[in-house]
C-alpha positions as CSV (number, residue, x, y, z in Angstrom):
1,M,0.0,0.0,0.0
2,R,1.4,3.4,-0.9
3,P,2.2,5.4,2.3
4,F,-0.3,8.1,3.2
5,P,1.0,11.7,2.7
6,N,1.9,13.8,5.6
7,I,-0.2,16.8,6.6
8,D,1.8,19.3,4.5
9,Q,1.6,17.1,1.4
10,L,-2.1,16.7,2.0
11,A,-2.5,20.4,2.3
12,R,-0.9,20.9,-1.1
13,Q,-3.1,18.3,-2.6
14,L,-6.2,19.9,-1.2
15,D,-5.0,23.3,-2.6
16,L,-4.7,24.8,0.9
17,G,-1.7,26.5,-0.5
18,S,2.0,26.0,-0.2
19,R,3.2,29.5,-1.1
20,L,3.9,32.2,1.4
21,A,4.6,35.4,-0.5
22,Y,3.1,38.8,-0.7
23,H,1.8,39.5,-4.2
24,G,1.6,43.2,-4.1
25,K,-0.7,45.9,-2.8
26,N,-3.6,44.9,-4.9
27,Q,-3.8,41.4,-3.4
28,T,-7.3,40.9,-1.9
29,K,-7.7,39.5,1.6
30,K,-9.2,36.3,0.2
31,E,-6.1,35.8,-1.9
32,T,-3.8,36.6,1.0
33,M,-5.4,34.0,3.2
34,R,-5.1,31.4,0.4
35,D,-1.4,31.8,0.6
36,L,-1.1,30.7,4.3
37,D,0.7,27.4,4.4
38,L,0.5,24.9,7.2
39,T,4.2,24.6,7.8
40,T,4.6,28.3,8.5
41,L,1.5,28.2,10.8
42,R,3.0,25.2,12.6
43,L,6.2,27.2,13.1
44,F,4.3,30.2,14.3
45,V,2.4,28.1,16.9
46,A,5.7,26.5,18.1
47,V,7.4,30.0,18.5
48,C,4.4,31.2,20.5
49,A,4.5,28.1,22.7
50,T,8.2,28.3,23.4
51,G,8.6,32.0,23.3
52,N,11.9,31.6,21.5
53,M,12.8,30.9,17.9
54,A,15.8,28.8,18.7
55,R,13.9,26.5,20.9
56,A,11.1,26.3,18.4
57,G,13.7,25.4,15.8
58,E,15.1,22.6,17.9
59,Q,11.5,21.3,18.4
60,E,10.6,21.5,14.7
61,N,14.1,20.5,13.3
62,I,14.7,23.8,11.5
63,V,17.2,26.6,12.0
64,A,16.1,29.7,13.8
65,S,17.0,32.0,10.9
66,A,14.7,30.1,8.5
67,I,11.9,30.4,11.1
68,S,12.5,34.1,11.4
69,K,12.4,34.6,7.6
70,R,9.1,32.6,7.3
71,L,7.5,34.6,10.1
72,S,8.6,37.9,8.7
73,Q,7.0,36.9,5.4
74,L,3.9,35.8,7.3
75,E,3.6,39.3,8.8
76,D,4.0,40.8,5.4
77,T,1.2,38.5,4.1
78,V,-1.3,39.3,6.7
79,G,-0.3,42.9,6.8
80,T,0.2,43.3,10.5
81,K,2.8,42.6,13.3
82,L,2.3,39.2,14.8
83,L,5.2,38.9,17.2
84,E,6.7,41.3,19.7
85,R,10.5,40.8,19.8
86,R,11.9,41.2,23.3
87,R,15.3,40.8,24.9
88,H,14.8,37.2,26.0
89,G,12.4,36.0,23.3
90,V,9.2,36.8,21.5
91,M,5.5,36.9,22.4
92,P,2.4,37.3,20.2
93,T,0.8,40.7,19.7
94,T,-3.0,41.0,20.0
95,A,-3.2,40.2,16.3
96,G,-0.8,37.3,16.9
97,E,-3.1,35.9,19.6
98,T,-6.0,35.9,17.1
99,L,-3.9,34.2,14.4
100,L,-2.6,31.7,17.0
101,E,-6.2,30.6,17.8
102,H,-7.0,30.1,14.1
103,A,-3.7,28.4,13.4
104,R,-4.3,25.8,16.1
105,A,-7.7,25.1,14.7
106,M,-6.4,24.8,11.1
107,L,-3.6,22.4,12.2
108,A,-6.1,20.3,14.2
109,S,-8.4,20.2,11.2
110,A,-5.6,19.1,8.9
111,D,-4.6,16.5,11.4
112,R,-8.2,15.1,11.4
113,I,-8.1,15.1,7.6
114,S,-4.9,13.0,7.7
115,R,-6.3,10.6,10.3
116,D,-9.6,10.2,8.4
117,M,-8.0,9.5,5.1
118,A,-5.5,7.1,6.7
119,S,-8.5,5.2,8.2
120,Y,-10.0,4.7,4.7
121,G,-6.5,3.5,3.6
122,S,-6.5,0.9,6.3
123,G,-9.9,-0.6,5.3
124,V,-12.5,1.6,7.0
125,K,-15.5,2.1,4.7
126,G,-17.3,4.7,6.7
127,L,-16.3,7.2,9.3
128,V,-18.7,9.3,11.5
129,R,-17.5,12.1,13.7
130,V,-19.8,12.8,16.7
131,L,-19.6,16.0,18.8
132,A,-21.3,15.4,22.2
133,T,-21.7,17.1,25.5
134,V,-20.1,15.8,28.7
135,S,-23.5,14.8,30.1
136,S,-24.3,12.6,27.0
137,I,-20.9,11.0,27.1
138,A,-21.1,10.3,30.8
139,E,-24.5,8.8,30.4
140,S,-25.6,6.6,27.5
141,L,-23.7,7.6,24.4
142,P,-20.6,5.4,24.8
143,D,-22.7,2.3,25.4
144,D,-24.9,3.1,22.4
145,V,-22.0,3.6,20.1
146,A,-20.3,0.4,21.4
147,G,-23.5,-1.5,20.6
148,F,-23.6,0.0,17.1
149,L,-20.0,-1.1,16.4
150,R,-20.6,-4.6,17.7
151,D,-23.1,-5.2,15.0
152,P,-21.3,-7.2,12.2
153,K,-22.7,-5.1,9.5
154,N,-21.0,-2.1,11.0
155,R,-17.6,-3.6,11.4
156,D,-16.0,-1.4,8.7
157,I,-17.4,1.8,10.2
158,R,-15.4,4.0,12.6
159,V,-17.0,6.4,15.0
160,D,-15.0,9.2,16.6
161,I,-16.5,11.1,19.6
162,E,-15.3,14.5,20.7
163,E,-16.5,16.2,23.8
164,R,-17.8,19.8,23.3
165,T,-20.2,22.2,25.0
166,S,-23.7,22.3,23.6
167,R,-22.9,25.7,21.9
168,D,-19.8,24.2,20.3
169,V,-21.6,21.1,19.2
170,V,-24.0,23.3,17.3
171,R,-21.2,25.4,15.9
172,G,-19.3,22.3,14.8
173,L,-22.3,20.9,12.9
174,R,-22.9,24.2,11.1
175,E,-19.3,24.6,10.2
176,G,-19.1,21.0,9.0
177,S,-16.4,19.7,11.4
178,A,-18.8,16.8,12.3
179,S,-21.9,15.2,10.8
180,V,-23.7,14.2,14.1
181,G,-24.1,16.0,17.4
182,I,-25.6,15.2,20.8
183,C,-26.5,18.1,23.0
184,W,-29.1,19.7,25.3
185,D,-32.2,20.7,23.3
186,A,-32.2,24.2,24.9
187,A,-29.3,25.1,22.7
188,D,-29.9,27.2,19.5
189,L,-30.7,24.4,17.1
190,E,-32.2,26.6,14.3
191,G,-31.3,25.2,10.9
192,L,-30.6,21.7,12.2
193,Q,-32.7,18.6,12.1
194,T,-33.1,16.9,15.5
195,I,-34.3,13.6,17.0
196,P,-35.0,13.1,20.7
197,Y,-32.2,11.4,22.6
198,G,-33.4,10.8,26.1
199,T,-33.7,12.9,29.2
200,D,-31.9,13.4,32.6
201,H,-32.8,15.0,35.9
202,L,-30.4,17.5,37.5
203,S,-30.0,16.8,41.2
204,V,-28.0,18.2,44.2
205,I,-25.2,16.0,45.5
206,A,-24.3,16.5,49.1
207,Y,-22.0,14.8,51.7
208,P,-23.7,13.1,54.7
209,G,-24.2,15.6,57.4
210,H,-24.8,18.5,55.1
211,P,-28.0,20.5,55.9
212,L,-29.5,19.4,52.6
213,A,-28.5,15.7,52.8
214,G,-31.7,14.6,54.6
215,L,-34.2,16.2,52.1
216,K,-36.3,14.2,49.7
217,S,-36.1,16.9,47.1
218,V,-35.0,20.6,47.0
219,R,-35.5,23.7,44.9
220,F,-32.3,25.2,43.5
221,E,-33.0,28.5,45.2
222,E,-32.7,26.7,48.6
223,T,-29.1,25.7,47.7
224,L,-27.8,29.2,47.1
225,G,-26.9,29.7,50.7
226,F,-24.2,27.0,50.4
227,D,-20.9,26.8,48.6
228,H,-21.1,25.0,45.2
229,V,-18.7,22.8,43.2
230,G,-19.2,23.4,39.5
231,L,-18.1,22.7,36.0
232,P,-16.3,25.3,33.8
233,A,-18.0,28.5,32.8
234,S,-18.2,27.3,29.2
235,T,-20.7,24.5,30.0
236,A,-24.4,24.7,29.7
237,V,-25.1,23.7,33.3
238,F,-22.8,26.5,34.6
239,S,-24.6,29.1,32.4
240,M,-28.0,27.9,33.3
241,L,-27.4,27.8,37.1
242,G,-25.9,31.3,36.9
243,R,-29.0,32.7,35.2
244,V,-31.3,31.0,37.7
245,A,-29.4,32.4,40.6
246,A,-29.4,35.9,39.1
247,M,-33.1,35.8,38.6
248,S,-33.5,35.1,42.3
249,G,-31.2,38.1,43.1
250,T,-28.4,35.9,44.4
251,V,-24.8,35.3,43.2
252,L,-23.9,31.6,43.0
253,S,-20.8,31.0,45.2
254,Y,-18.4,28.5,43.7
255,R,-15.8,27.1,46.0
256,S,-14.3,24.9,43.4
257,V,-14.6,24.5,39.6
258,V,-13.6,21.2,38.1
259,T,-13.8,19.7,34.6
260,T,-15.8,16.4,35.2
261,F,-18.8,15.3,37.1
262,E,-16.8,12.6,38.8
263,A,-14.2,15.2,40.0
264,A,-17.1,17.4,41.3
265,M,-18.5,14.5,43.4
266,R,-15.1,13.8,44.9
267,V,-14.7,17.4,45.9
268,V,-18.2,17.2,47.5
269,R,-17.2,14.1,49.4
270,A,-14.3,16.1,50.9
271,G,-16.9,18.4,52.4
272,L,-16.2,21.5,50.2
273,G,-19.7,22.1,49.0
274,V,-22.6,20.7,47.1
275,S,-22.8,20.2,43.3
276,V,-25.6,20.0,40.7
277,V,-25.1,16.8,38.7
278,P,-27.5,14.7,36.5
279,K,-29.0,12.0,38.7
280,E,-28.2,9.4,36.1
281,I,-24.5,10.1,36.4
282,A,-24.5,10.6,40.2
283,Q,-26.0,7.2,40.7
284,T,-22.9,5.6,39.3
285,F,-20.6,7.1,41.9
286,A,-22.8,8.2,44.9
287,R,-23.0,4.9,46.6
288,S,-19.2,4.2,46.5
289,L,-18.4,7.8,47.5
290,G,-21.1,7.8,50.3
291,L,-22.9,10.8,48.9
292,K,-26.6,11.8,49.0
293,I,-28.6,12.5,45.8
294,I,-31.4,15.1,46.3
295,P,-33.5,15.7,43.1
296,L,-34.2,19.3,42.1
297,D,-37.9,20.2,42.0
298,D,-37.4,23.0,39.4
299,E,-39.0,22.4,36.1
300,W,-35.8,23.3,34.1
301,A,-34.0,20.5,36.0
302,R,-35.5,17.9,33.7
303,R,-33.5,18.2,30.5
304,T,-34.0,16.7,27.1
305,F,-31.2,15.8,24.7
306,A,-31.3,15.7,21.0
307,I,-29.4,14.0,18.1
308,C,-28.6,16.8,15.7
309,F,-27.4,16.9,12.1
310,R,-27.6,19.4,9.3
311,D,-29.8,17.4,6.9
312,A,-30.7,13.8,6.8
313,A,-30.2,13.7,3.0
314,S,-26.6,14.9,3.4
315,L,-25.6,12.3,5.9
316,S,-23.3,9.6,4.7
317,P,-24.6,6.0,4.7
318,A,-22.6,5.3,7.9
319,G,-23.9,8.5,9.5
320,R,-27.5,7.5,8.7
321,L,-27.0,4.1,10.2
322,L,-25.6,5.6,13.4
323,V,-28.3,8.1,13.8
324,D,-31.0,5.4,13.3
325,H,-29.3,3.2,15.9
326,L,-29.0,6.1,18.5
327,A,-32.7,7.0,17.9
328,E,-33.7,3.4,18.4
329,Q,-31.8,3.1,21.6
330,A,-33.2,6.3,22.9
331,S,-36.8,5.1,22.1
332,A,-36.2,1.8,23.8
333,R,-35.0,3.6,27.0
334,S,-38.0,5.9,27.1
335,A,-40.3,2.9,26.7
336,D,-38.8,1.1,29.8
């Protein structure tokens, strides 16, 4: 089998551009951006990460003078200063920070292209990229996907799952970085087709001895007098709880912010606060950690999730098979 091209070769084949030159004052912005090549962007990211061209050169196996020349040409191409040269190194300017964000995204996208094409070269006949929220991944999605892949007729299909916030799931679908998404249906799903994918029930998790631990249920407003353990500000749960607290005229006090529900429950076990977690996830850990689950009575605490995609007609055959399987599994759970 012929070896698969590396990312830069692939970029040239896909006409992402391999030139980095300024073509004169009459060059349009569209033409300028077409001339950005991945090698230079990778070097730019490396310089920003190390703060030093020499160290970046060692990392990328290229001399510092060549990096300096490429980055000077890059600044000419985009028409603005990207790096601030200082005595002990360099750091990105405001414009450089913006380019750095885009460059990282472009390199990640190119890497995905390379992996996806390599998968087809190794015998995969269908690939589906799924963007999903942490709640759906922590609940039923992995088991549903595993069941799909165990079916002999799907043995040549590969499913990749990436965790995103609901907002980023929707953005990724609209931008075409994935074909299928799983997110909270309270997200802005305009322009997308959706299929119900189950529900969950947000609950308060408390350690034994906490004033809330003995309650059968509780309203969120009653928890606002206590320290909370939360997920990052980018998550839908964080945003929603903040809005609800603001509507009651109270500021939600976070004593700790962690990245996973399991980590939140371990912090709760240490006695550092309470946390709002889907009951379906909490049940997996609460008994072993000795925690109490108190369901929230608020109407918004019962969430519905959706399978999202741009258009059923545009889904690949593998994508349609996966969507149908996820919908069947969701329907079976709701019937139980």
